[in-house]
Every structure is written in structure tokens, then in C-alpha cells.
N, C-alpha and C positions, 0 to 999 in steps of 0.2 A: 505496501501499498502507501509508494513513495508520495502523495500525492497527501494526505493526512501526513503522513512520520516527519516529512522535509517543512509541511508545516506549520507544524506544532514544536520541530526544532528551532526556526524562526522568530515563533514570534518570542520562545524567551532569550534572544541574544539581547544582552543590555543594550544595544549599539538601540536598535527598534523599538526596546520596552524606554528608550530614555524617549526618543523619539515622537510615540505615543505623550507622553508627559508635557513634550513642550505643546500638543498639539492640544493640551487642557485636563486628559483622558488623563484617568486616573494609572492606569495599565491596557493590558491586551487581551482581552478575555477566547478563549475558542470554546466553542462546544457541541460537539457531538450529533448528527442526523442519520437516522436509516444503518446501513449496514455500516459504513465509512467511520460514521461512529462508533458502533461496535466494535470497527475494530483497536480504534483510538483510547476507549472503556476495556476493551478485555485488555489488551495492552497495555496500556500507559494510567489508567484512573482517571481520563478527560470523562466528566460529564458528559448525558445525554441532555441533549434539548426534546427529540421525539422519536417521532416511527413516522412515517412512510407517509401518511395521510397527515400528520401535526408542523409537515414544511414549510405551507405556507404561515401557519398561525406564529411561526417562531417571527418571522418576515414581520407579521403585524405588529407585534410587538413594540415596533421602534427600534427596538436597541440593534439592530443586526446592518451593521457598515459593510459585508463583503459575505454571501454565502456562492461557495465553492462547492463544484460539484462534478464528481469521478466519471460515469461513464452509461453506472446503472441507474433504475428506479429513480428518475428526471422528474418531478410533475412540471409540463411543459409550460402550464403558468407562470411560470416563479417569476419571468421577466416584466410579462405587468404585470401581477402583485410587489415585486420591488421598484417599481415605477413610480406605483401610487406611495413610496417614503423616499424614501434614499438611498435605498438598497441597490448596488447593482452584483449581477450576477458573471460569474464567472468561471467558463468551461477545463477543462483539461486537456479534453481527451481527444483526437479528428472526430471516430464515429459517434462522439454524441456533443454536437454542436449548437447553441439559439438562437435562432437570431433575435437581436436588439443587444446578447451577452455577450462580453469579451473575456475573448481567446486569452489564453496563457497557457501552450504546450510545455506538461512538466513528460521529459524523458531521466534515463536512468543520468546519462553526465552534464544534468541540467538543472537537476530537482531541487537544490539548496542555491542558485542562484536567481530561480522564478521563483519558489517560493518567497526568498526576500521579499520579491517582483513585489507579488499574488499580499503581502502582508500591508508595504511602504500602504498602497491600493487602499489597503481597509481603515490605514491613520488620514491617509488624507483626505477622509468623506467624514471622520468623526467631529468635522467644524459644522459639518452638512445636518445631521442631525437635532428632532426638535424636541426639542425636554415634553413640548406640554403631552407630545401623540405617544410619547414611552407610556408603557403600560403593558406590567411581565405580572402575571396573572398566576394565583394558588400559590404553593410551598416545594421545593423541593423535597424527595422521598432519599432514605438512602436506601443502599443496594452491597449483596457481596458479590462482587465480580473475580473475573480472573480466574475460571477451572478451567486452565490444559489440562488433556489427560494425565501428565504432570504432575499440576497443583493436587486434582484429584487423588493419581497415587498416593501422595504424601498424608493427603485426609486421611486416608485410611491405611496411615501406618505405614506403606513404603508397599502396600500388596494388594492384591485383592479378594485375600484373601476372607477376611470381615465383611465384603456386599455379595460375596457368597454366601461365604454361610446365614447371611438375615434373609438372603432368597430361599434357598436354602429350608429357614429355619419357619418362611410365608410373612416375616415380617419388613419385606421389603418385595412385592411378589414378582413383580420385575420392573418396567423404565420406558419411557415414553421421551422420542423426541419432537417436538414441537417445534415447528422451526417457518420461516416465510413472514407475510407479507401482511400488509392490510388491504384491504377491498372496501370500494366504494359502494356494495352492492351490500353491505351487513351494517347494522350494527359497529361505529368503529369502540374493535375490541371487542366483542362483545363473547365471540367465537374463541377465540383467544383466549382468552381471561376462565370463559365458565368452563372447558374444556381438561382449562392446567388443574383449579379448582374441585369439579368431579374426581379426578386422575386417582390424585394426591389425598381424598378421601377412601379411598380404594387401597390407598398402602403402596402405591404406584408410583417412581420414581421421576419425577417429568426436568430433560436438559430442554434448553429453548437456546435458539439463537435467531439472532437478525432480529426483525420490527417486533416479534414476539414476547424479545426482552421487556423493550418497552411496555409496554402491556400490563407484563407479567408486575414487572417492577412499580408503574403506578399502582399497580393493586395492593401491594406490601409482599409479593412471596417468592421474592429476591431478597429476601434478609433471615436470621437464626428462628427469629422470632416467628415464621411462617408456619412453624411445626404446628401453630397450633389451631390452626386449620389440614391439619395432616391428621393420617388413620393412627390406630397409637404403633404401631410396629413402627409404621416410618416415622410416625414423629420419635419413637426411642433412640430408631440408629441415627435421627439425624442430630438430636438431640448431644448425644452421645460426643458427635462429632462436631460438635457448633458450625453445623453447615445447615440450611435454608434446605426446601424438604425439593422446592426445586434452581439447576443449577444451571446460571451463564454459562453456556463455552465461547462465543465468540457470535462470528455476523453470518451472512448465509453463507455465503463461501468458506466456509468453518467446518462446514457440517461434517467433512469427512475426518472429523475430531470422533465426531459420536460414533462413526462404521468403525474407527481406528478398536474404538474404548469395545466396541462391540465384537470386536476379531479379536483382542486382549481375552473376554471371556469367556466364547467361544474356543478358544487355545487352551487359557486354563485350566477349564470341564473337560475339556476335548469330546466335544460336538458343533457340529454345522455350526455357525449364523442364524439361521432357519430352524433350527433346533429352541432357540433363547426365548425366554417369556418377555420381548422384546418389543414395538410398534412405532413407527413413526407417522407424523399428524403436521399438517400447511390447512389447519381448518379458513381459514381466510386467504390462502394465494388467490395472486393476479396476475403475477408477473411468470413469464417462459418457464425461465431457470429453477421455478419450485414448483412442477411440474417433472422437469428433468429432474434435478432433485431429488424428485417422489422415484419416476424411473428406477434411479441406480441404487435406492432404500430396497425398492424388487425387486431388481436383478441380485441385490447382497443377503437376500431374503430377509427383508422385514417388513412385513403388512405394515402398510401406507394407508392411510384413512388422508381425503380430502372434500374439502367444505361443497366442494361444486365438481362437474367433471369436466377436465381437459377437451379439445374442440373432436374428438373423436366419436361422439354419439353417430355420426352418419354412416358409418359401417357397426352394421353389426358385430362381423368378427369380431374388427377388431376392439369393439366393445368387452366382447363377452371373454376375448384372452387377460387383456386388461384388467376383468371384475373376480375370475375364475379361475379359466386356463392356464395364467401361471401359476397356478396356489402347485400344479403339477411338474412341472418344468422347473422350478427354481424355488418351490418350498413359500412363497408369496403370491401375493397380488394387493391389488389398492381396492379402496371400500369409497363408497358416495355416502357422505349424511352433510346436510348443512348444522341438524341441531347438535349442537356439542353435547348437551345428557344428553340424547342416543347415541353420541358415536362414543363418547364416553362408557357406553353400556358395548356396542362393536370390540372397541378395543380391550373391554374390560373381559369377550369372550373367548374371546383369541385370546388372552393371558394364558386365560386356566384352560383352552388345549394347549396351548405348548409347555405350563407349569405338569400339566401331567401327562406329557409328554416326556418326560423327563423325571418323573416317577416320583411327583411332589404333589403337595396337598394344593388345592386347585385356591 
């Protein structure tokens, strides 16, 4: 993530901080949105300002001088919304340019130079901010993040044995990766949050990435205190470890971490990934990459729920293959269910089936 990493380095350079203070600012604030923000929060602890459907809302606080985009999940309206305030939009990738935005191309050889240029552009616009139009609603919420597989293993004492023992004992009945987007066809965050809550009630550990992260964080699910919303077994295990029942593992493109964790579990137990009590879900997906991520989850043997179908329903053969036929081939398939409460029941039944296959109590 060269764009976000280099801009973060630039805003911490004393020369640029001094320049901002000369312009009347107290300093330079950087906040994350969508997956680029997830990367900074996961690796560097930089707070998020929101998820995909909140990008316009960040601008209308009146407190944003510059909004810098990479190449995915970009609202096409950002230039127009920014023009209603003093916010300038900066694009950084040739394949994601927008009319009315300034283009500052980032490449490996010029990342730091371009980052300084972008930060200076933000500083120069600070004098254009209208204090009478600045309104930042709500209060910040705390979350616990930074759970790479290495950090998760450390939390378990350096071994997966405590997690495997908890799964065998039924205290953690399984795990589900909830990933992906917001979708304007759904009430904002409704499916993401309610599916997460229903699963942890059933002693199912939830791992989140992408825009689901902000939804779970706002709902108070990414702090250790969230164990009070979990079932008794999951509450005990997470309470002993001091971790939330919902684990944040990065941005949408970090979903391979979840797959790596599944592989580590399968190798430790001596079974296939498709034999494990696991599932994946993208309840509010809108981006084609989310359906692609779901496809590789299924291909890896993980039952995958989507809130609505991809554009395949014109072909009965492809639809039937996705919703059942793949089970015989790779040990997993897709399930489509827009209602998060019904989806939780579908996933729970699948986890019961997989636990039974391993000789464990449901």
C-alpha cells in the first residue's frame, strides 16, 4: 500500500508539520476510509473515519482539506461533494482517474516525493476551511486491532492448541470470516452487524476485514468488553485471552490471512480445510472483488454466504453449480440469503454438520 504508507510518513515529517502550523493549523491529521484506511489502522494504528458509504459524510464535516483515493471502492460523486466545500480530490492510479480531480501518480520510485507533494496541497488548502461549516458529529469509539496470524498465535500463547482444544470442547463451535462492503440496497451496516451479533451468540468466533470492520467497531464488537454479547463458551475463551469475540484482520485484500489461518488449523488437526467448522460471509457486498474473494473461499473448501446473488442467475447450470454442485467437487458452495438472522441459522447448520463430521458434539 505505497500511497497510504508514504503519505503517513510525510505527515509525520517535522518540516511539513511546521509548515502546517505556519498556516494556522495545530498539526496534520490523517484518517482512514474503506480498505486503504483498514490497512493503516491494522498496521499503524491510524483511526478510521468510516467505511464505504461514509466517504461523502467525511467530506461534509467541512474539516477535510484533501481526500486521496487509490483505485477501488471510490464514490464517483466525491469530486462534486468536495466542490460544495473546500475539499480537493486527488487520484493516484492511472486506472482510477476522475474528471475534476487532480492526478498525482504514485510509483515505487517516487512514492515519498509524491506523498510530500500531496500533503503540501492539503496544507495550502487549510486557509480555505470555513470554521462555521465544520461539524464533526458523534464521539470516537475504541477498538482492538492488529490481529495478524502472528499476533493471533501470540494471543493463544504461541500455539493453536488452545483454539483447537476450545473447538473440540464446543466452547468455540467454529469460526466465520465476515468480509466486504456496504451496499446502498441495504440499510447501512444492518446485515453486517446483525449477522455478527447472531453468530457470536452461538459461540462462533467471527473474523472481520474491510468495511465490515467499521460496522463492527461502531457497534462495540471490536473490544474485549464485547464478550458480554457472546455465548458462554466464546465469552470464557476470549475473556481468558483478553481479546474481543470479533477479530479484525485487515482490509479486503487481506482475506488471504483468514485462509492462511484455516490452513494452519487444518494442518494441525490433519484434515482438509473443507472438513473444518468454518464459513465465510459477505452480507452487503457490492464490489465484484467481493464475489471473487467468495469464489476463492469456496474453492478452498469454505461454505460462503452472500447477501444477494452475483449476476449468474440467467444460467440455471451456473446457478445450480454455485449453490450446490460445487459441494461434491470442492467440499463447499455458496448460499444466498439477504436476511442476516436467517443467514446466521444457515451458517450455524453448516457448522453443526462439519462438527458432526469431525466426531464433535454440535
